N, C-alpha and C positions, 0 to 999 in steps of 0.2 A: 262057681263062677267068680271071677276076680272083679275088683272094683272097676278096672278098665273095661271089662266086658259090660258091666252095668252102665257105665258112662255112655257106652255106644248104643244103648237102647232108648235114648231120649226121643229120637225121631220116630222109632217104631211105636213108642208109647203115645206120642202125639197123633200118629196115624191110626191108633187103635189096631195095630197089626201084630201085637205080641200074643203068644199063647198064654193060657191061664197061669202056668208056673212062672214064666218070665215076667208077666204083669205083677204078680204078687211079690216077686223078688225085687223088681224095680221100685214098686211103691214102698216097700220096706226100706230100701236103700235111699229113696228120695228124701225121707224125713231127716236124714243126717248128712245129706250131701248138698252143700250150698251151690257147688258148680252145676249140678244137674237141675236144681231148682231155678237157677238163673237162666240156663239154656231153655228150659221148658217155658219159663215166663216170656222169654224173647219170642219163642215160637207162637205162644198164645197171643202175644201182642200183634204179631204179623197177621195171624189168622183173623183176629178181631178187626183189624183195619180192613182186611178184605171183606169180611162179613158185613160190615157197615157201609160198604160201597154200594148203596142201593141202585144208583144210576151210574153207569160207566160207558166208555166207548166200546163199540163192537170190537171183538178180538180180531187180530189179523188172520188172514187165510192160512198162514203157516203155523198157527198156534198149536193145532193138534199134533203135527209132526214134531215140533220142538218139545212139547211136554212129554210125549211118549218116548222120544229119544232120550231125554234126560232121565226119565223113570227107569229106562233099561240100563243106564250106566251104573257100573259097580266100582267102588274104590279099589285101587290096585292091591290093597292089603287083604282083600277078602279071601284070597287063596291061602293065606297063612292062618286063617281062623280055624278053629275046631269044626268038624262037620256040623255039629248042632248049631253053632253060630252062623255057619254058611247058610243053613236052611232058614234061619231067622231072617237074615238080610235079604235072601232071595224072596222070602215072603213079603218083606217090607217093600222091596222094589215092585213086586207084582201088585201089592195093595196100592202103591202110588200110581201105577199104570191104570189100575181099575178105577181109582178115584178120578184120574184125569179123563178117562173115557166116559165115566158117568157124568162128570161136569160138562163135558162137551156135548153129550147127548141131551142133557137138561137144557143147555144153552140153545141148542138147535130147536128143542121143543118149545121153549119159552119165546123164541124169536120167530116161531111160525114155520121153521124148516121141517119138512117131511110130515107135517100134521095139519089137519084142517081144524083141530080143536083150538078154541080161544081160552087162554089162561086169564082168569080174572078173580078178584076177591072184593067182597063188600062187607062193611062192618056196621052193625046196628047196636045201639046201647039203649036199654030201657030199665028204669028203676035201678041203675047202677050195675046192671048185668049186661055184659058184652057178648055178642054172638057174631061169629065170623062165617061167611059163606064163601067157599072156594070152588071154582070150576076149572076144568081143563088140565089139572095136574095129573100126570100118569100115576098109576099105583106105585107106591114106594117099593124099591127092591127089597129082597129078603134081607133081614137084619137091619133095616133102616125104617125110619118114620119121619114124617114131616112134623116139625115143631114150630109152635107159634110163640112169638116173643112180643112183649110190650116194652118198647124202648122209650124211656123217660129220663130226661136229663143226661143222656149219653150212656145210660146203663140199660142192658137188656135183661128182662126178667122172663123166665119161662112161664107160658100161660096155656099150655095144652098140646096134645099130640093127635095126629090123625094119619090115616093110611093113604089117602089120595084116591084117585080114580073116580071119574064122574063128578057129580056135585056133592060136596061135603059141607055139612052145617055143624059147627063146633061151638059149644058154649065155653068161653074163656074161663080159666080158673082164677083169674085175678082182675081187678077193675082196670079200666083204661082211662087215665086222666085226660082232660082236654089238652090238646097240643102234643100228645105223645103219638108215637108211630107203632102200628101193629105190623109185624113182618113174619115171614115164613121161610125157614131153611130146612134142608134135608140133613138129619142127624142119625146117629145109631139108634136102634130100637131101645126104648126106655128113656130117650131124651138125653140132653146134655145140660151142664150147668151154665154154659155160655155158648153163643153161636160158634161153630167151627167151620162153617161153609158159607159161601156167598148167599145173600138174600135173594130169594126167588121171586117173591111178591111182597108188596108192602102198601100200606095205606095210612093216612094220618087223620086223627080225629080232630076236627077243627071247631066243632061246637057240639 
């Protein structure tokens, strides 16, 4: 695999859409490639901005069509790639489409579309130990988990994982300072080091 091939894996790596061999090759390449580190940092910054947008405007009705249409688009150069690279980029496109569909489905669920369940969360803190109760979130898809974050001073710290479905009570793995926000996102199984998807639910500890 050439350096140029590896450069083109940045988006797939950010989407967690690479196979094990490509992921290892890219991570090895990343340590010595300033260009890829810069591109990955830019993607992370954009994702982080989206993830911290706790409250936003309702998406336009045409959002689903635009996202899925963009996910299906392939660059003109894809036909010139080796068959293995073509499969990789096809997988990335499908992953993007799947992520878009999942995000739209979650948005519909959280906004009440197609479901009578109410999504809610409550936080209790006693003797420095925080406990989160979440209701109404559907069970996380295969390979995914809901991750809890304590957001303090603009930085999100991982604080626990749960599978969703019904009512879930989770003891947080870190303290929650007064004034901080506790939020939930959907991440890959095993969790992430920083939020990579929009916040689904959040609450603020005021006292």
